[in-house]
N, C-alpha and C positions, 0 to 999 in steps of 0.2 A: 295404806297410809302415809309412805313414804312422801316427804313434801308438804305434808301437811301442818299447818300452824297449832301449835299444842293448846291454844287456846278454843281452837273449834274442834279439835278432837275430844276436849273435856266438855265441850258444850253437847256433841252427838252423844256421847256417852252417858251425861246426864239425862237427857232425853230420853234414851234408850231404858235407862234402869226407872225413870220416873212412869212408864209403860209398862213395866213387869219384864220388859226383853233382857235378853243377855247380851250385850254387845262383844263382839268379835272382830280381830284384825286380820283384815283379807286384804290381801293385793288386788285391785280393779279387775285383772285379768282372771285370777282365781276364783273371786267371786261370780262372775259372769257365769263362767265354766259350770260353778256349783249349782247354782240356780238355774241354769239351763236343764242340768239333770234330776233336779229334786223337785222343781216347780214349773219351769216354763214349759218343757217337753211334757209333762203327765197333762198339763191342760190341754195341750193339744190333742194328746192322745184321746182324751175323754170326750172331747168335742168330736174326733173323728168316729169314735164308736156312736155316739149320739146322733151324729148324723147319717150313719148309717139305718138309722132305725125309720126316719123319713121315708125310707123306701120297703119297709116290712108292712105287711097287712095287719089292721087292728087286732085282728083276731089270734096272732102270733103274739102281738104285745100283752096281751091277757094272759099269757103264761110266764112271763117275767118274773123273775122272783130277786130277793136281796142283793145277789151277785151281781146282777146288772145295774142295780140302784146303786151300789156301791162304786161299781167299775164309771158311771156317767154322773156321780153326785157332783163334781165341779165343772160339770159341761154347762151348768146353767149360769153362764158369766156374762159379764159387760164385753162385747165384740169390739167398742172404739178404745175401752182401756186394753183389752188384751192385745189388740193389735199395735198400740203404742208401746206395749213392754216387748212382744214378741221384735219389733222393729227395730227397738233399742240394742237386742242380743241375738239377732238372725245369725251370726258367725257362729257362736257356740252351739246354739239351737240346732242349727244346720248338722253340726258335726254329730250330735248324737243321735239326730234322725237318721243319719247315713247309716250309724250303726244298726238301727233297728229295720231299716230297709232291708239292710243285707241279709239280717236273720229273716224277715218276713219273706223275701225272695226264695230262700232256701225252703221255706215251711210250704210257701206255693208249689216250687217245681216239685217236691215231695206229694203233694195233695194231686197234682197234674198226672204227675207218673204213676199213682196207686190205681189210677182207672179205675174207681171204685172200690178196690178191694180194702177193706178195712184192717187187713192184719199183713198186708204188704210190707214186707221187712224195711225197706226204706222209710215208710211214712211212719212204721212205729219207732225206728230210730230217732226219727226227727224229732216227732212229737215229745218222745222221751226226752232228747236233749232240750227241748223249749222248755219242759217242764222243770226238768232239774235243774237249768239255769234260772228260771224263776224262783224256784226254792232257794237258792242260794243268794239270791237278790235281795229277798224278803229277810233274809237271815241277818243280811247286812244293815239295815234298817234299826237304828238306834230304837230301845224299846223305853219303858214308862222311866219319865224325868231324863231322859237323854241316858239312862245307863245300858247297861248290856241286855240284848234282846232275852227274853224270857219267855216260857211255854206256860199257858194258861189251861185249864180246865175250864169245858163248856159246860153250863147246866141249862138246859132249854126248858121253859115254862111257859103254859098259854097263860095270857094277859086279856082279859076281857076288854074289849074297846070301848068303854066308859069311865066318868069321872072316879078319880081315886084308887084305881086297882094298881097303877103303874108305882105310885107314891108308898101304898101299902106292901108292894112287892120289895120296894130298897127298905121301908122302914122294916120289914120284918126279917131280911138279910142282916141288916145291922143289930136288930135283938139279938140276931145268933153268932155275932162277933165275927161274921163273914165281909170280908171287904170287897166291895164291888171292884174290878181292876178294869175292866169294859163292859160296854153292854152297847145292844143292838136291838131292835125291834123290827120284826119282818111282820109283814101283812099280807095276806092272799087276797085277790078282788075277790069280794062279794061277801067276805067272813067276817062275822061279827066279833073275832079277836085275832089278835097278833101271837107271834111267839118272841117271848123274850129271851135271848141269847145274852147269858150272864157269864163273862168272864171270871174265875178266880183263882186263888191258888188251887193246886191240884189237891193239897192236902185238907183244903176246905170242902171240897167238890161233894164227896159224901155227907160230911154232915148238913150242909146246905139241903141237898137234896130232901133228906131227912126231915131237915124241918120244914121245909116248904111243903112237903106232902102232910104232915101233920098237922100243917095250918090251914088245909085244904087246897092248897095249889096243885094242878095237874103238872106233874112232872115228866117230860118227853123222855129223856134219856139217862141211861144207867140205873143200875140197883140202888137201892136205898134202904 
């Protein structure tokens, strides 16, 4: 913001607030490094993963679940728009990708060295390292409303793929005084229903399961 006119700053702040955003003061170089990490590289990684699916047989894609959908959700994006975005921040994006490339090469080396042995010590250690580092990274992502990350309990329930059922699920959880912290709906190919994964405060999980069961829902996890 250094060197910017006060009037210009006020206009930008006002615009941000008008659209419901929270304006932050960043130096240009700090902003570019930040968005490379949390926006631009995730877009490219999702697109690279999705691009690999073009080489997969169709029967393999029929086995895909919510994990693949979550990982590739942002891949369906405008190539021309993102080419311009990436081009404008290429230096910072390249720096983040170099770090990922080093980790990926270490993992590839372990996979090749294992020679098909799933219990090869080097492979087990490297995969463990990757997963643990991933867990550490996820823990750093801010939680709800930008606050500290929180762990929620998951309540999984079958939701018929017909009008009104999802709305009824939300309504009945509200009647049970259960706040839905997050929600995902998973579908299996050809199935007439999906699995609703409702994240709630851990203290509310057992009451939510009991309430839903009493109201005719099929709850898939935990005792009630």
